[in-house]
DSSP file (Angstrom, degrees, kcal/mol; ACC not computed):
  #  RESIDUE AA STRUCTURE BP1 BP2  ACC     N-H-->O    O-->H-N    N-H-->O    O-->H-N    TCO  KAPPA ALPHA  PHI   PSI    X-CA   Y-CA   Z-CA
    1    1 A M              0   0    0      0, 0.0    69,-0.0     0, 0.0     0, 0.0   0.000 360.0 360.0 360.0 144.7   31.2  -30.5   17.2
    2    2 A K        -     0   0    0     33,-0.1    33,-0.1    34,-0.0     3,-0.1  -0.832 360.0 -98.7-117.2 158.1   28.8  -33.2   15.9
    3    3 A P        -     0   0    0      0, 0.0     5,-0.1     0, 0.0    -1,-0.0  -0.384  48.3 -94.0 -70.7 154.3   25.7  -34.6   17.4
    4    4 A A    >>  -     0   0    0      1,-0.1     3,-1.9    -2,-0.1     4,-0.7  -0.358  35.1-115.8 -64.8 148.0   25.9  -38.0   19.3
    5    5 A S  G >4 S+     0   0    0      1,-0.3     3,-0.5     2,-0.2    -1,-0.1   0.770 111.9  63.8 -62.4 -26.4   25.1  -41.0   17.0
    6    6 A H  G 34 S+     0   0    0      1,-0.2    -1,-0.3     3,-0.0    -2,-0.0   0.644 100.8  53.2 -74.4 -11.0   22.0  -41.9   19.1
    7    7 A H  G <4 S+     0   0    0     -3,-1.9    13,-0.5    12,-0.0     2,-0.4   0.695  89.5  95.0 -88.4 -21.5   20.4  -38.6   18.1
    8    8 A V    <<  +     0   0    0     -4,-0.7     2,-0.2    -3,-0.5    11,-0.2  -0.557  46.6 158.2 -81.5 127.7   20.9  -39.1   14.4
    9    9 A I  E     -A   18   0A   0      9,-2.7     9,-2.9    -2,-0.4     2,-0.4  -0.757  40.1 -97.5-130.6 179.9   18.0  -40.6   12.3
   10   10 A R  E     -A   17   0A   0      7,-0.2     2,-0.2    -2,-0.2     6,-0.1  -0.836  34.8-110.5-104.6 141.8   17.0  -40.5    8.7
   11   11 A C     >  -     0   0    0      5,-2.4     4,-1.5    -2,-0.4    -1,-0.0  -0.485  22.4-136.9 -63.8 135.1   14.5  -38.2    7.1
   12   12 A R  T  4 S+     0   0    0     -2,-0.2    -1,-0.1     1,-0.2    -2,-0.0   0.743  99.6  40.9 -67.4 -23.0   11.4  -40.1    6.1
   13   13 A R  T  4 S+     0   0    0      3,-0.1    -1,-0.2     1,-0.0    -2,-0.0   0.909 133.4  12.2 -93.9 -47.8   11.2  -38.3    2.8
   14   14 A C  T  4 S-     0   0    0      2,-0.1    -2,-0.1    66,-0.1    -1,-0.0   0.497  88.4-128.2-113.1  -6.2   14.8  -37.9    1.5
   15   15 A Q     <  +     0   0    0     -4,-1.5    -3,-0.1     1,-0.2     3,-0.0   0.599  56.8 145.5  67.7  14.4   16.7  -40.3    3.8
   16   16 A D        -     0   0    0      1,-0.1    -5,-2.4    -6,-0.1     2,-0.3  -0.525  59.7 -97.5 -75.8 150.0   19.3  -37.7    4.7
   17   17 A P  E     +A   10   0A   0      0, 0.0    17,-1.9     0, 0.0    18,-0.4  -0.541  55.2 165.5 -72.1 130.2   20.7  -37.8    8.3
   18   18 A I  E     -AB   9  33A   0     -9,-2.9    -9,-2.7    -2,-0.3     2,-0.4  -0.884  28.5-142.9-135.9 166.7   18.9  -35.4   10.6
   19   19 A V  E     - B   0  32A   0     13,-2.6    13,-2.7    -2,-0.3     2,-0.5  -0.981  19.4-130.4-127.6 144.4   18.5  -34.7   14.3
   20   20 A W  E     - B   0  31A   0    -13,-0.5    32,-0.4    -2,-0.4     2,-0.3  -0.826  32.4-179.9 -94.4 131.2   15.3  -33.5   16.0
   21   21 A C  E     - B   0  30A   0      9,-2.4     9,-2.6    -2,-0.5     2,-0.5  -0.855  27.7-123.7-126.3 161.3   15.7  -30.4   18.3
   22   22 A L  E     -cB  53  29A   0     30,-2.4    32,-2.2    -2,-0.3     7,-0.2  -0.917  32.7-120.8-101.5 131.8   13.5  -28.3   20.5
   23   23 A T  E  >  -c   54   0A   0      5,-2.6     4,-1.9    -2,-0.5    32,-0.2  -0.484   7.9-142.4 -71.6 141.3   13.5  -24.6   19.7
   24   24 A T  T  4 S+     0   0    0     30,-2.3    -1,-0.1     1,-0.2    31,-0.1   0.739  96.4  61.0 -73.4 -22.0   14.6  -22.4   22.5
   25   25 A A  T  4 S-     0   0    0     29,-0.3    -1,-0.2     1,-0.1    30,-0.1   0.927 132.1  -9.4 -71.5 -46.6   12.0  -19.8   21.5
   26   26 A N  T  4 S-     0   0    0      2,-0.1    -2,-0.2     0, 0.0    -1,-0.1   0.316  89.3-110.0-140.2   9.4    8.9  -21.8   22.0
   27   27 A G     <  +     0   0    0     -4,-1.9     2,-0.2     1,-0.2    -3,-0.1   0.690  65.1 147.1  72.4  18.5    9.8  -25.5   22.6
   28   28 A R        -     0   0    0      1,-0.1    -5,-2.6    -6,-0.1     2,-0.3  -0.551  53.2-104.0 -85.2 153.1    8.6  -26.7   19.2
   29   29 A R  E     -B   22   0A   0     -7,-0.2    -7,-0.2    -2,-0.2    -1,-0.1  -0.563  39.9-179.8 -77.8 137.7   10.3  -29.6   17.4
   30   30 A Q  E     -B   21   0A   0     -9,-2.6    -9,-2.4    -2,-0.3     2,-0.3  -0.990  24.2-131.7-140.7 129.5   12.5  -28.8   14.4
   31   31 A P  E     -B   20   0A   0      0, 0.0    43,-2.1     0, 0.0    44,-0.5  -0.636  27.7-174.1 -78.6 135.9   14.5  -31.1   12.1
   32   32 A V  E     -BD  19  73A   0    -13,-2.7   -13,-2.6    -2,-0.3    -2,-0.0  -0.980  33.5-100.2-130.7 142.5   18.1  -30.0   11.6
   33   33 A N  E     -B   18   0A   0     39,-2.6   -15,-0.3    -2,-0.4    39,-0.2  -0.356  28.8-138.1 -58.6 138.0   20.7  -31.5    9.3
   34   34 A A  S    S+     0   0    0    -17,-1.9   -16,-0.1   -25,-0.1    -1,-0.1   0.800  81.1  82.6 -72.5 -28.9   23.0  -33.7   11.3
   35   35 A A  S    S-     0   0    0    -18,-0.4    37,-0.4   -33,-0.1    -2,-0.1  -0.607  89.5-114.2 -78.1 131.5   26.2  -32.5    9.6
   36   36 A P        -     0   0    0      0, 0.0     2,-0.4     0, 0.0    35,-0.3  -0.346  32.2-162.0 -59.6 146.8   27.6  -29.2   10.9
   37   37 A D    >   -     0   0    0     33,-2.6     3,-1.7    -4,-0.1    -4,-0.0  -0.961  19.9-154.9-140.3 117.0   27.5  -26.4    8.3
   38   38 A E  T 3  S+     0   0    0     -2,-0.4    33,-0.1     1,-0.3    -1,-0.1   0.707  99.9  50.3 -64.1 -19.1   29.5  -23.2    8.6
   39   39 A T  T 3  S+     0   0    0     31,-0.1    -1,-0.3     2,-0.0    32,-0.1   0.400  86.6 118.8 -97.9   2.7   26.9  -21.4    6.4
   40   40 A G    <   -     0   0    0     -3,-1.7    32,-0.3     1,-0.1    30,-0.0  -0.189  59.2-143.6 -68.3 161.1   23.9  -22.5    8.6
   41   41 A N  S    S+     0   0    0     30,-0.3    16,-2.8    29,-0.1     2,-0.3   0.208  74.0  68.7-112.4  15.3   21.7  -20.1   10.4
   42   42 A V  E     -EF  56  71A   0     29,-1.8    29,-2.7    14,-0.3     2,-0.4  -0.960  64.5-143.6-131.4 154.3   21.0  -22.1   13.5
   43   43 A A  E     -EF  55  70A   0     12,-2.8    12,-2.3    -2,-0.3     2,-0.4  -0.962  16.8-160.2-116.3 133.0   23.1  -23.1   16.5
   44   44 A V  E     +EF  54  69A   0     25,-2.9    25,-2.0    -2,-0.4     2,-0.3  -0.894  13.8 170.1-115.0 139.0   22.5  -26.5   18.1
   45   45 A M  E     -EF  53  68A   0      8,-2.6     8,-3.4    -2,-0.4     2,-0.6  -0.988  32.5-120.9-144.1 154.9   23.5  -27.6   21.6
   46   46 A Q  E     -E   52   0A   0     21,-0.6     6,-0.2    -2,-0.3     5,-0.0  -0.862  32.1-139.8 -97.6 126.8   22.8  -30.6   23.9
   47   47 A G    >   -     0   0    0      4,-3.1     3,-1.9    -2,-0.6    -1,-0.0  -0.203  29.2 -99.3 -76.5 171.7   21.2  -29.6   27.2
   48   48 A A  T 3  S+     0   0    0      1,-0.3    -1,-0.1     2,-0.1    -2,-0.0   0.740 124.0  60.1 -62.5 -24.4   22.0  -31.1   30.5
   49   49 A D  T 3  S-     0   0    0      2,-0.2    -1,-0.3     1,-0.0     3,-0.1   0.423 119.4-109.5 -84.4   1.5   18.9  -33.3   30.1
   50   50 A G  S <  S+     0   0    0     -3,-1.9     2,-0.2     1,-0.3    -2,-0.1   0.382  78.8 127.7  88.7  -4.7   20.3  -34.9   27.0
   51   51 A V        -     0   0    0     -5,-0.0    -4,-3.1     1,-0.0     2,-0.4  -0.619  60.8-121.2 -88.0 144.5   17.9  -33.1   24.6
   52   52 A L  E     - E   0  46A   0    -32,-0.4   -30,-2.4    -2,-0.2     2,-0.4  -0.716  27.8-165.1 -85.7 134.5   19.1  -31.1   21.6
   53   53 A Y  E     -cE  22  45A   0     -8,-3.4    -8,-2.6    -2,-0.4     2,-0.4  -0.925   1.1-160.6-119.1 144.8   18.1  -27.5   21.5
   54   54 A V  E     -cE  23  44A   0    -32,-2.2   -30,-2.3    -2,-0.4   -29,-0.3  -0.967   8.0-178.4-127.7 141.0   18.3  -25.1   18.6
   55   55 A R  E     - E   0  43A   0    -12,-2.3   -12,-2.8    -2,-0.4     2,-0.3  -0.960  31.8-108.3-133.8 154.6   18.3  -21.4   18.4
   56   56 A T  E     - E   0  42A   0     -2,-0.3     2,-0.7   -14,-0.2   -14,-0.3  -0.626  29.4-123.8 -82.1 137.8   18.4  -19.0   15.4
   57   57 A I        +     0   0    0    -16,-2.8     2,-0.2    -2,-0.3    -1,-0.0  -0.751  43.9 172.9 -81.7 116.4   21.7  -17.1   14.8
   58   58 A T        -     0   0    0      3,-0.7     5,-0.0    -2,-0.7     3,-0.0  -0.644  49.2-100.7-119.1 175.5   20.7  -13.5   14.8
   59   59 A A  S    S+     0   0    0      1,-0.2     4,-0.1    -2,-0.2    -1,-0.1   0.834 124.1  53.2 -64.3 -31.9   22.5  -10.1   14.7
   60   60 A A  S    S+     0   0    0      1,-0.3    -1,-0.2     2,-0.1     3,-0.1   0.842 125.7  22.2 -72.6 -32.2   22.0   -9.9   18.5
   61   61 A R  S    S+     0   0    0      1,-0.1    -3,-0.7    -5,-0.1    -1,-0.3  -0.583  74.6 145.8-133.0  69.5   23.5  -13.3   19.2
   62   62 A P        +     0   0    0      0, 0.0     2,-0.2     0, 0.0    -1,-0.1   0.643  44.2  95.0 -84.4 -13.0   25.8  -14.1   16.1
   63   63 A D        -     0   0    0     -3,-0.1     2,-0.6    -4,-0.1    -5,-0.1  -0.509  69.8-132.2 -86.1 147.2   28.5  -16.0   18.0
   64   64 A I        -     0   0    0     -2,-0.2     2,-0.1     4,-0.1     3,-0.1  -0.852  29.0-148.5 -93.5 121.7   28.7  -19.8   18.4
   65   65 A K    >   -     0   0    0     -2,-0.6     3,-2.0     1,-0.2     2,-0.1  -0.367  31.6 -74.1 -88.9 169.0   29.4  -20.6   22.0
   66   66 A A  T 3  S+     0   0    0      1,-0.3    -1,-0.2    -2,-0.1     3,-0.1  -0.380 122.0  25.1 -60.5 135.1   31.3  -23.5   23.5
   67   67 A G  T 3  S+     0   0    0      1,-0.3   -21,-0.6    -3,-0.1     2,-0.3   0.318 104.1 101.7  91.5  -9.1   29.2  -26.7   23.2
   68   68 A E  E <   -F   45   0A   0     -3,-2.0    -1,-0.3   -23,-0.2     2,-0.3  -0.709  51.6-161.4-103.0 157.0   27.2  -25.4   20.2
   69   69 A W  E     -F   44   0A   0    -25,-2.0   -25,-2.9    -2,-0.3     2,-0.3  -0.993  22.3-116.8-137.0 150.2   27.6  -26.2   16.5
   70   70 A Q  E     +F   43   0A   0     -2,-0.3   -33,-2.6   -27,-0.2     2,-0.3  -0.642  44.9 157.6 -85.7 134.1   26.3  -24.4   13.5
   71   71 A A  E     -F   42   0A   0    -29,-2.7   -29,-1.8    -2,-0.3   -30,-0.3  -0.844  36.9-110.6-146.7-179.2   23.8  -26.2   11.3
   72   72 A T        -     0   0    0    -37,-0.4   -39,-2.6   -32,-0.3     2,-0.1  -0.954  34.8-109.4-120.5 137.7   21.1  -25.8    8.7
   73   73 A P  B >   -D   32   0A   0      0, 0.0     3,-1.3     0, 0.0     4,-0.4  -0.442  27.9-131.3 -62.2 138.1   17.3  -26.5    9.2
   74   74 A H  G >> S+     0   0    0    -43,-2.1     4,-1.7     1,-0.3     3,-1.3   0.792 101.3  69.8 -67.0 -27.3   16.4  -29.6    7.2
   75   75 A F  G 34 S+     0   0    0    -44,-0.5    -1,-0.3     1,-0.3   -43,-0.1   0.792  95.2  56.6 -57.7 -27.6   13.4  -27.9    5.7
   76   76 A A  G <4 S+     0   0    0     -3,-1.3    -1,-0.3     1,-0.2    -2,-0.2   0.713 119.4  27.6 -78.5 -19.9   15.8  -25.7    3.7
   77   77 A T  T <4 S+     0   0    0     -3,-1.3    -2,-0.2    -4,-0.4    -1,-0.2   0.455  83.0 125.0-122.5  -1.9   17.6  -28.7    2.1
   78   78 A C     <  -     0   0    0     -4,-1.7    -3,-0.0     1,-0.2    -4,-0.0  -0.388  50.8-148.7 -64.2 132.4   15.1  -31.6    1.9
   79   79 A A  S    S+     0   0    0      1,-0.3    -1,-0.2    -2,-0.1    -4,-0.0   0.757  96.3  32.8 -72.1 -25.5   14.8  -32.9   -1.6
   80   80 A F  S    S-     0   0    0      0, 0.0    -1,-0.3     0, 0.0    -2,-0.1  -0.593  84.5-172.8-129.3  70.6   11.2  -33.9   -0.9
   81   81 A P        -     0   0    0      0, 0.0     3,-0.1     0, 0.0    -6,-0.0  -0.230  31.8-101.3 -66.7 154.3    9.8  -31.3    1.5
   82   82 A P        -     0   0    0      0, 0.0     3,-0.1     0, 0.0    -4,-0.0  -0.361  50.8 -86.0 -69.3 156.2    6.3  -31.8    3.0
   83   83 A P        -     0   0    0      0, 0.0     2,-0.2     0, 0.0     0, 0.0  -0.309  51.0-103.2 -62.0 145.5    3.5  -29.8    1.4
   84   84 A R        -     0   0    0     -3,-0.1     2,-0.2     1,-0.1     3,-0.0  -0.450  31.9-125.4 -70.1 139.5    3.1  -26.3    2.8
   85   85 A R        -     0   0    0     -2,-0.2     2,-0.2    -3,-0.1    -1,-0.1  -0.571  28.8-105.2 -80.7 149.6    0.2  -25.8    5.2
   86   86 A S        -     0   0    0     -2,-0.2    -1,-0.1     1,-0.1     3,-0.0  -0.540  18.4-144.0 -73.3 141.1   -2.2  -23.0    4.4
   87   87 A G  S    S+     0   0    0     -2,-0.2    -1,-0.1     1,-0.1    -2,-0.0   0.391  72.8 102.1 -84.1   4.5   -1.7  -20.1    6.7
   88   88 A G        +     0   0    0      1,-0.2     3,-0.1     2,-0.0    -1,-0.1   0.945  25.1 148.9 -55.9 -92.5   -5.5  -19.5    6.8
   89   89 A G        +     0   0    0      1,-0.2    -1,-0.2    -3,-0.0     3,-0.1   0.390  53.0  98.4  72.7  -7.0   -6.9  -20.8   10.0
   90   90 A G  S    S-     0   0    0      1,-0.2    -1,-0.2     0, 0.0     2,-0.2   0.106  87.4 -36.6 -92.4-152.2   -9.6  -18.0    9.7
   91   91 A Q        -     0   0    0     -3,-0.1     2,-0.3     1,-0.1    -1,-0.2  -0.472  58.9-129.3 -73.1 139.0  -13.1  -18.1    8.5
   92   92 A R        -     0   0    0     -2,-0.2     2,-0.3    -3,-0.1    -1,-0.1  -0.613  27.9-108.4 -83.8 148.3  -13.8  -20.3    5.5
   93   93 A S        -     0   0    0     -2,-0.3     2,-0.4     1,-0.0    -1,-0.1  -0.600  35.5-152.7 -77.0 138.3  -15.7  -18.7    2.7
   94   94 A T        +     0   0    0     -2,-0.3     2,-0.3     2,-0.0     4,-0.1  -0.867  17.3 173.5-113.0 145.3  -19.2  -20.0    2.4
   95   95 A S        +     0   0    0     -2,-0.4     2,-0.2     2,-0.1    -2,-0.0  -0.980  43.1  27.7-144.8 156.7  -21.3  -20.2   -0.7
   96   96 A G  S    S-     0   0    0     -2,-0.3     2,-0.4     2,-0.1    -2,-0.0  -0.534  97.9 -34.4  92.9-159.4  -24.7  -21.6   -1.5
   97   97 A V        -     0   0    0     -2,-0.2    -2,-0.1     3,-0.0     3,-0.0  -0.832  54.4-120.3-106.2 137.0  -27.6  -22.1    0.9
   98   98 A R        -     0   0    0     -2,-0.4    -2,-0.1     1,-0.1     2,-0.0  -0.598  38.6-113.6 -71.4 128.8  -27.4  -23.0    4.5
   99   99 A P        -     0   0    0      0, 0.0    -1,-0.1     0, 0.0     0, 0.0  -0.353  30.8-157.9 -67.6 146.6  -29.2  -26.3    5.1
  100  100 A V        -     0   0    0     -3,-0.0     3,-0.1     1,-0.0     2,-0.0  -0.864  27.4 -94.3-118.0 155.0  -32.4  -26.2    7.2
  101  101 A P        -     0   0    0      0, 0.0     2,-0.1     0, 0.0    -1,-0.0  -0.362  47.1-101.0 -67.8 149.7  -34.0  -29.0    9.2
  102  102 A W        -     0   0    0     -2,-0.0     2,-0.4     2,-0.0     0, 0.0  -0.422  35.8-155.0 -69.8 142.5  -36.8  -30.9    7.4
  103  103 A Q              0   0    0     -2,-0.1    -1,-0.0     1,-0.1    -3,-0.0  -0.952 360.0 360.0-118.9 140.8  -40.3  -30.0    8.4
  104  104 A R              0   0    0     -2,-0.4    -1,-0.1     0, 0.0    -2,-0.0   0.403 360.0 360.0-102.3 360.0  -43.3  -32.3    8.2
């Protein structure tokens, strides 16, 4: 099964055809290659609301059900992937002297 043509757009970086899906795990947006791929590790389906949903194919749920197609996340194949974000998010290292207000 292939996605409907109105879902397919082009990647801004490499111009490959992709579809945007919502993950079933947490509802975040994920770009997926529009072409079905038998070696892909995600399953895509269109919900009753017309939105595409994606789930990871795991050992617990390895089968592709009716209405789903197997695909690959676009981040794995993009020729010009976006720069990786730092996983930090914690405390920044500080160095030097902390500024103090001027006194007269």
